[in-house]
N, CA, C and O of each residue as an XYZ file, in Angstrom:
568
protein
N     -16.695      5.861     -8.101
C     -15.796      6.668     -7.301
C     -16.271      6.614     -5.858
O     -17.471      6.585     -5.583
N     -15.309      6.601     -4.943
C     -15.638      6.527     -3.524
C     -16.173      7.851     -3.017
O     -15.861      8.912     -3.560
N     -16.985      7.778     -1.967
C     -17.523      8.970     -1.321
C     -16.477      9.482     -0.333
O     -16.249      8.859      0.704
N     -15.840     10.609     -0.646
C     -14.754     11.116      0.181
C     -15.221     11.618      1.531
O     -14.409     11.713      2.451
N     -16.500     11.944      1.690
C     -16.964     12.424      2.986
C     -16.950     11.306      4.030
O     -16.906     11.588      5.227
N     -16.986     10.057      3.603
C     -16.975      8.921      4.507
C     -15.641      8.184      4.498
O     -15.487      7.187      5.203
N     -14.684      8.649      3.721
C     -13.443      7.913      3.506
C     -12.524      7.986      4.707
O     -12.306      9.051      5.284
N     -11.989      6.830      5.073
C     -10.880      6.809      6.010
C      -9.749      6.030      5.352
O      -9.972      5.294      4.390
N      -8.561      6.189      5.860
C      -7.372      5.669      5.194
C      -7.354      4.158      5.051
O      -6.721      3.640      4.131
N      -8.024      3.444      5.927
C      -7.981      1.987      5.862
C      -9.171      1.374      5.129
O      -9.201      0.165      4.900
N     -10.145      2.195      4.762
C     -11.310      1.683      4.032
C     -10.939      1.397      2.581
O     -10.146      2.133      1.993
N     -11.497      0.344      1.998
C     -11.261      0.100      0.571
C     -11.722      1.295     -0.260
O     -12.732      1.926      0.051
N     -10.977      1.597     -1.312
C     -11.241      2.735     -2.189
C     -11.297      2.201     -3.614
O     -10.583      1.259     -3.957
N     -12.144      2.801     -4.439
C     -12.279      2.361     -5.827
C     -12.253      3.561     -6.752
O     -12.831      4.604     -6.446
N     -11.576      3.410     -7.892
C     -11.483      4.477     -8.878
C     -11.867      3.930    -10.253
O     -11.353      2.890    -10.665
N     -12.769      4.620    -10.972
C     -13.194      4.132    -12.296
C     -12.182      4.495    -13.388
O     -11.567      5.561    -13.360
N     -12.030      3.588    -14.337
C     -11.141      3.795    -15.485
C     -11.838      3.236    -16.715
O     -12.452      2.171    -16.659
N     -11.743      3.953    -17.818
C     -12.206      3.416    -19.106
C     -10.987      3.129    -19.960
O     -10.008      3.874    -19.928
N     -11.047      2.054    -20.719
C      -9.937      1.672    -21.589
C     -10.039      2.427    -22.919
O     -11.054      2.353    -23.611
N      -8.979      3.148    -23.260
C      -8.887      3.888    -24.521
C      -7.884      3.212    -25.450
O      -7.138      2.326    -25.032
N      -7.871      3.636    -26.719
C      -6.938      3.085    -27.695
C      -5.500      3.137    -27.181
O      -4.742      2.183    -27.354
N      -5.127      4.246    -26.553
C      -3.750      4.414    -26.081
C      -3.345      3.377    -25.046
O      -2.154      3.186    -24.801
N      -4.324      2.697    -24.428
C      -4.052      1.692    -23.401
C      -3.868      0.296    -23.988
O      -3.502     -0.636    -23.271
N      -4.121      0.146    -25.293
C      -4.185     -1.187    -25.886
C      -3.078     -1.430    -26.908
O      -2.378     -0.513    -27.337
N      -2.951     -2.699    -27.277
C      -2.073     -3.065    -28.382
C      -2.888     -2.988    -29.679
O      -4.034     -2.538    -29.661
N      -2.323     -3.409    -30.771
C      -2.986     -3.306    -32.078
C      -4.282     -4.115    -32.147
O      -5.141     -3.834    -32.982
N      -4.432     -5.122    -31.273
C      -5.632     -5.952    -31.282
C      -6.735     -5.453    -30.364
O      -7.784     -6.088    -30.258
N      -6.510     -4.307    -29.689
C      -7.526     -3.778    -28.797
C      -7.510     -4.412    -27.411
O      -8.454     -4.248    -26.639
N      -6.428     -5.143    -27.094
C      -6.252     -5.762    -25.780
C      -5.366     -4.844    -24.940
O      -4.357     -4.336    -25.430
N      -5.738     -4.630    -23.680
C      -4.947     -3.740    -22.820
C      -3.523     -4.272    -22.694
O      -3.295     -5.430    -22.345
N      -2.572     -3.383    -22.992
C      -1.148     -3.681    -22.886
C      -0.797     -3.779    -21.397
O      -1.293     -2.993    -20.590
N       0.053     -4.737    -21.037
C       0.299     -5.020    -19.621
C       0.762     -3.795    -18.819
O       0.377     -3.662    -17.657
N       1.557     -2.915    -19.383
C       2.041     -1.737    -18.654
C       0.912     -0.748    -18.340
O       1.027      0.054    -17.413
N      -0.162     -0.805    -19.104
C      -1.292      0.092    -18.846
C      -1.927     -0.186    -17.488
O      -2.404      0.734    -16.825
N      -1.934     -1.451    -17.072
C      -2.493     -1.783    -15.765
C      -1.719     -1.086    -14.645
O      -2.305     -0.692    -13.637
N      -0.399     -0.932    -14.823
C       0.415     -0.234    -13.820
C      -0.022      1.218    -13.702
O      -0.107      1.757    -12.599
N      -0.300      1.854    -14.843
C      -0.792      3.244    -14.822
C      -2.150      3.333    -14.143
O      -2.399      4.258    -13.370
N      -3.028      2.379    -14.428
C      -4.357      2.384    -13.805
C      -4.229      2.288    -12.283
O      -4.919      2.998    -11.552
N      -3.346      1.409    -11.813
C      -3.181      1.244    -10.369
C      -2.531      2.473     -9.742
O      -2.889      2.862     -8.630
N      -1.587      3.083    -10.438
C      -0.946      4.306     -9.948
C      -1.975      5.427     -9.810
O      -1.995      6.141     -8.807
N      -2.817      5.573    -10.811
C      -3.870      6.600    -10.746
C      -4.783      6.374     -9.550
O      -5.138      7.323     -8.851
N      -5.162      5.134     -9.314
C      -6.064      4.833     -8.196
C      -5.400      5.159     -6.861
O      -6.051      5.707     -5.972
N      -4.108      4.830     -6.701
C      -3.419      5.174     -5.450
C      -3.317      6.691     -5.291
O      -3.481      7.211     -4.188
N      -3.050      7.394     -6.379
C      -2.990      8.865     -6.319
C      -4.341      9.453     -5.956
O      -4.409     10.399     -5.170
N      -5.417      8.913     -6.512
C      -6.759      9.406     -6.204
C      -7.172      9.047     -4.783
O      -7.931      9.787     -4.157
N      -6.685      7.924     -4.265
C      -6.920      7.564     -2.872
C      -6.323      8.641     -1.966
O      -6.981      9.109     -1.036
N      -5.076      9.032     -2.238
C      -4.446     10.104     -1.455
C      -5.224     11.411     -1.587
O      -5.468     12.102     -0.598
N      -5.608     11.741     -2.815
C      -6.356     12.977     -3.057
C      -7.686     12.967     -2.282
O      -8.090     13.984     -1.718
N      -8.354     11.813     -2.264
C      -9.628     11.695     -1.551
C      -9.445     11.864     -0.041
O     -10.375     12.255      0.665
N      -8.247     11.567      0.442
C      -7.932     11.766      1.857
C      -7.492     13.196      2.140
O      -7.187     13.541      3.282
N      -7.457     14.035      1.093
C      -7.070     15.433      1.263
C      -5.577     15.670      1.165
O      -5.079     16.706      1.606
N      -4.852     14.706      0.581
C      -3.393     14.813      0.479
C      -3.006     15.167     -0.945
O      -3.294     14.424     -1.882
N      -2.353     16.304     -1.097
C      -1.865     16.754     -2.398
C      -0.391     16.376     -2.495
O       0.444     16.933     -1.783
N      -0.072     15.429     -3.375
C       1.293     14.918     -3.457
C       2.310     15.987     -3.852
O       3.441     15.967     -3.367
N       1.930     16.903     -4.710
C       2.843     17.979     -5.114
C       3.178     18.872     -3.922
O       4.333     19.253     -3.728
N       2.159     19.205     -3.124
C       2.390     20.037     -1.945
C       3.251     19.322     -0.912
O       4.112     19.937     -0.284
N       3.017     18.011     -0.734
C       3.826     17.238      0.208
C       5.283     17.241     -0.236
O       6.185     17.456      0.574
N       5.507     17.004     -1.510
C       6.884     16.993     -2.022
C       7.534     18.360     -1.847
O       8.689     18.457     -1.430
N       6.793     19.411     -2.165
C       7.326     20.772     -2.060
C       7.641     21.146     -0.615
O       8.681     21.747     -0.348
N       6.755     20.799      0.321
C       6.939     21.228      1.708
C       7.848     20.319      2.525
O       8.487     20.779      3.472
N       7.919     19.029      2.171
C       8.695     18.089      2.986
C       9.860     17.437      2.248
O      10.778     16.909      2.875
N       9.822     17.476      0.908
C      10.845     16.773      0.133
C      10.605     15.277      0.059
O      11.494     14.517     -0.326
N       9.384     14.849      0.433
C       9.059     13.426      0.452
C       8.121     13.048     -0.688
O       7.312     13.853     -1.149
N       8.252     11.809     -1.123
C       7.353     11.256     -2.132
C       7.262      9.748     -1.910
O       8.130      9.146     -1.278
N       6.204      9.156     -2.436
C       6.050      7.706     -2.387
C       6.475      7.124     -3.722
O       5.996      7.540     -4.777
N       7.383      6.153     -3.666
C       7.860      5.469     -4.865
C       7.572      3.979     -4.730
O       7.654      3.422     -3.635
N       7.236      3.335     -5.847
C       6.984      1.897     -5.814
C       8.295      1.186     -5.494
O       9.319      1.412     -6.139
N       8.238      0.334     -4.498
C       9.406     -0.434     -4.052
C       9.344     -1.868     -4.554
O      10.355     -2.465     -4.923
N       8.109     -2.408     -4.557
C       7.934     -3.817     -4.898
C       6.526     -4.019     -5.426
O       5.585     -3.357     -4.989
N       6.388     -4.954     -6.385
C       5.070     -5.190     -6.963
C       4.954     -6.658     -7.381
O       5.866     -7.228     -7.980
N       3.815     -7.246     -7.050
C       3.499     -8.595     -7.493
C       2.150     -8.520     -8.185
O       1.179     -8.031     -7.607
N       2.082     -9.002     -9.420
C       0.841     -8.888    -10.196
C       0.446    -10.238    -10.768
O       1.263    -10.951    -11.351
N      -0.828    -10.573    -10.589
C      -1.412    -11.729    -11.262
C      -2.319    -11.193    -12.358
O      -3.298    -10.499    -12.081
N      -1.989    -11.517    -13.607
C      -2.814    -11.137    -14.752
C      -3.807    -12.274    -14.976
O      -3.446    -13.320    -15.517
N      -5.051    -12.070    -14.563
C      -6.040    -13.143    -14.586
C      -6.832    -13.200    -15.885
O      -7.061    -14.275    -16.439
N      -7.245    -12.033    -16.363
C      -8.014    -11.914    -17.607
C      -7.642    -10.600    -18.261
O      -7.112     -9.699    -17.611
N      -7.921    -10.495    -19.547
C      -7.584     -9.275    -20.287
C      -8.746     -8.294    -20.315
O      -9.911     -8.685    -20.388
N      -8.408     -7.022    -20.255
C      -9.379     -5.957    -20.505
C      -9.260     -5.574    -21.972
O      -8.213     -5.755    -22.594
N     -10.350     -5.040    -22.514
C     -10.397     -4.710    -23.934
C     -10.786     -3.251    -24.143
O     -11.281     -2.588    -23.231
N     -10.558     -2.775    -25.336
C     -10.930     -1.416    -25.715
C     -12.365     -1.121    -25.287
O     -13.262     -1.937    -25.500
N     -12.577      0.047    -24.684
C     -13.874      0.552    -24.230
C     -14.411     -0.089    -22.954
O     -15.475      0.306    -22.477
N     -13.703     -1.071    -22.387
C     -14.163     -1.644    -21.119
C     -14.193     -0.570    -20.034
O     -13.332      0.308    -19.981
N     -15.195     -0.661    -19.179
C     -15.238      0.166    -17.972
C     -14.675     -0.686    -16.849
O     -15.120     -1.811    -16.620
N     -13.679     -0.130    -16.145
C     -12.993     -0.863    -15.094
C     -13.136     -0.147    -13.759
O     -13.382      1.058    -13.707
N     -12.981     -0.903    -12.689
C     -12.916     -0.351    -11.335
C     -11.603     -0.824    -10.735
O     -11.334     -2.023    -10.669
N     -10.785      0.134    -10.297
C      -9.480     -0.174     -9.715
C      -9.569      0.078     -8.217
O      -9.859      1.193     -7.784
N      -9.319     -0.962     -7.429
C      -9.435     -0.824     -5.982
C      -8.070     -0.623     -5.334
O      -7.035     -1.036     -5.857
N      -8.111      0.025     -4.180
C      -6.926      0.273     -3.360
C      -7.314     -0.071     -1.937
O      -8.320      0.422     -1.427
N      -6.525     -0.911     -1.297
C      -6.774     -1.238      0.105
C      -5.435     -1.373      0.822
O      -4.551     -2.106      0.379
N      -5.300     -0.658      1.934
C      -4.081     -0.740      2.737
C      -4.082     -2.079      3.471
O      -5.040     -2.422      4.164
N      -2.999     -2.822      3.308
C      -2.862     -4.104      3.988
C      -1.882     -4.026      5.144
O      -2.014     -4.751      6.130
N      -0.887     -3.137      5.020
C       0.125     -3.030      6.068
C       0.775     -1.660      6.005
O       1.046     -1.132      4.927
N       1.018     -1.098      7.164
C       1.723      0.192      7.247
C       2.947     -0.029      8.111
O       2.829     -0.336      9.298
N       4.106      0.123      7.529
C       5.364      0.051      8.275
C       5.870      1.471      8.475
O       5.241      2.429      8.025
N       6.990      1.603      9.141
C       7.549      2.929      9.432
C       7.803      3.733      8.166
O       7.528      4.933      8.138
N       8.327      3.096      7.111
C       8.698      3.830      5.901
C       7.995      3.320      4.643
O       8.341      3.732      3.536
N       7.012      2.430      4.797
C       6.346      1.900      3.601
C       4.898      1.526      3.888
O       4.477      1.380      5.035
N       4.160      1.380      2.797
C       2.764      0.946      2.858
C       2.587     -0.176      1.841
O       3.032     -0.061      0.699
N       1.940     -1.257      2.254
C       1.609     -2.349      1.354
C       0.140     -2.245      0.993
O      -0.727     -2.223      1.867
N      -0.134     -2.182     -0.306
C      -1.500     -2.113     -0.821
C      -1.874     -3.416     -1.500
O      -1.032     -4.070     -2.116
N      -3.140     -3.791     -1.384
C      -3.737     -4.815     -2.231
C      -4.556     -4.040     -3.250
O      -5.341     -3.162     -2.893
N      -4.368     -4.372     -4.518
C      -5.132     -3.707     -5.571
C      -5.720     -4.746     -6.504
O      -5.094     -5.760     -6.812
N      -6.944     -4.469     -6.950
C      -7.580     -5.307     -7.955
C      -8.119     -4.407     -9.060
O      -8.411     -3.229     -8.849
N      -8.240     -4.990    -10.223
C      -8.905     -4.323    -11.330
C     -10.005     -5.262    -11.800
O      -9.758     -6.417    -12.148
N     -11.229     -4.737    -11.801
C     -12.395     -5.514    -12.223
C     -13.081     -4.811    -13.382
O     -13.066     -3.586    -13.493
N     -13.676     -5.616    -14.235
C     -14.514     -5.088    -15.310
C     -15.875     -4.755    -14.706
O     -16.207     -5.227    -13.619
N     -16.651     -3.951    -15.402
C     -17.978     -3.535    -14.911
C     -18.882     -4.731    -14.624
O     -19.770     -4.638    -13.776
N     -18.673     -5.852    -15.316
C     -19.494     -7.044    -15.064
C     -19.043     -7.814    -13.826
O     -19.613     -8.853    -13.495
N     -18.005     -7.293    -13.133
C     -17.531     -7.921    -11.903
C     -16.364     -8.868    -12.086
O     -15.777     -9.315    -11.100
N     -16.011     -9.187    -13.325
C     -14.906    -10.110    -13.567
C     -13.595     -9.512    -13.067
O     -13.243     -8.386    -13.417
N     -12.881    -10.271    -12.252
C     -11.587     -9.827    -11.739
C     -10.524    -10.054    -12.813
O     -10.341    -11.173    -13.293
N      -9.828     -8.980    -13.182
C      -8.820     -9.046    -14.242
C      -7.406     -9.071    -13.695
O      -6.552     -9.808    -14.188
N      -7.164     -8.264    -12.677
C      -5.824     -8.104    -12.112
C      -5.915     -8.182    -10.599
O      -6.834     -7.638     -9.987
N      -4.951     -8.865    -10.010
C      -4.803     -8.892     -8.551
C      -3.346     -8.555     -8.279
O      -2.447     -9.208     -8.809
N      -3.105     -7.529     -7.447
C      -1.731     -7.082     -7.221
C      -1.482     -6.731     -5.768
O      -2.393     -6.364     -5.026
N      -0.217     -6.854     -5.385
C       0.280     -6.333     -4.121
C       1.344     -5.314     -4.499
O       2.248     -5.602     -5.284
N       1.224     -4.121     -3.931
C       2.145     -3.036     -4.272
C       2.662     -2.419     -2.976
O       1.884     -1.947     -2.147
N       3.977     -2.428     -2.813
C       4.582     -1.755     -1.657
C       5.201     -0.452     -2.142
O       6.015     -0.444     -3.065
N       4.805      0.646     -1.509
C       5.403      1.946     -1.807
C       6.241      2.375     -0.610
O       5.870      2.145      0.541
N       7.375      3.002     -0.901
C       8.266      3.489      0.140
C       8.218      5.008      0.178
O       8.119      5.663     -0.860
N       8.287      5.560      1.375
C       8.400      7.001      1.544
C       9.882      7.346      1.375
O      10.740      6.790      2.061
N      10.169      8.267      0.456
C      11.547      8.556      0.086
C      11.817     10.052      0.164
O      10.992     10.867     -0.250
N      12.972     10.399      0.697
C      13.476     11.768      0.630
C      14.015     11.922     -0.786
O      15.049     11.342     -1.120
N      13.335     12.691     -1.616
C      13.681     12.753     -3.041
C      15.025     13.445     -3.303
O      15.635     13.214     -4.347
N      15.486     14.272     -2.395
C      16.800     14.903     -2.579
C      17.923     13.884     -2.444
O      18.901     13.911     -3.191
N      17.765     12.982     -1.473
C      18.799     11.972     -1.229
C      18.460     10.619     -1.855
O      19.311      9.733     -1.929
N      17.216     10.468     -2.303
C      16.710      9.195     -2.836
C      16.956      8.056     -1.844
O      17.463      6.990     -2.193
N      16.575      8.328     -0.599
C      16.718      7.364      0.485
C      15.377      7.206      1.196
O      14.641      8.181      1.353
N      15.053      5.983      1.628
C      13.818      5.774      2.384
C      13.876      6.534      3.716
O      14.923      6.625      4.358
N      12.727      7.068      4.105
C      12.603      7.764      5.384
C      11.281      7.372      6.032
O      10.375      6.864      5.372
N      11.191      7.613      7.314
C       9.969      7.315      8.046
C       8.824      8.191      7.539
O       9.002      9.383      7.288
N       7.651      7.584      7.392
C       6.454      8.329      6.993
C       6.045      9.193      8.185
O       5.834      8.667      9.277
N       5.928     10.508      7.997
C       5.493     11.354      9.108
C       4.150     10.863      9.654
O       3.244     10.521      8.894
N       4.041     10.835     10.976
C       2.849     10.291     11.636
C       1.568     10.983     11.197
O       0.512     10.352     11.141
N       1.648     12.279     10.885
C       0.443     13.043     10.530
C       0.223     13.177      9.026
O      -0.694     13.878      8.599
N       1.041     12.523      8.227
C       0.925     12.681      6.767
C      -0.388     12.110      6.219
O      -1.071     12.755      5.423
N      -0.730     10.891      6.656
C      -1.965     10.247      6.204
C      -2.836     10.009      7.438
O      -2.634      9.037      8.166
N      -3.802     10.898      7.670
C      -4.646     10.778      8.868
C      -5.310      9.408      8.953
O      -5.861      8.906      7.974
N      -5.247      8.814     10.142
C      -5.896      7.514     10.356
C      -5.075      6.329      9.929
O      -5.559      5.198      9.972
N      -3.835      6.556      9.514
C      -2.983      5.456      9.069
C      -1.660      5.522      9.817
O      -0.730      6.220      9.413
N      -1.598      4.787     10.906
C      -0.372      4.764     11.701
C       0.238      3.361     11.642
O      -0.463      2.385     11.376
N       1.554      3.267     11.893
C       2.209      1.958     11.800
C       1.738      0.965     12.848
O       2.211     -0.171     12.878
């Protein structure tokens, strides 16, 4: 887990994940959709580490981040009980979206997943993209 006292929005962030039965198929191999959950958790924890509570943001502003686009390379499989590290790194900040590079590595360092994920800031009442407020994520401006 990253040290939040030193965290800034553009620094790489890492979140630990262990593979449980619920993440796997009958053979104990991680089911492909589980990787999406792992990456979502890491992005949520990145925001939390920056002091951003997504529920409070949604309640006070009506805004949320939704996945707009995703490209994933499945390089190797994770297995039951593997300890994984899921990374989050901001690659680009546009007016209404953020592009992340994410990787998932096993504890032995083997790279399993390489992904690019673009999230859009959306007004959830209208389900329309909107500009990310300048002060929403400290240290991350377009």
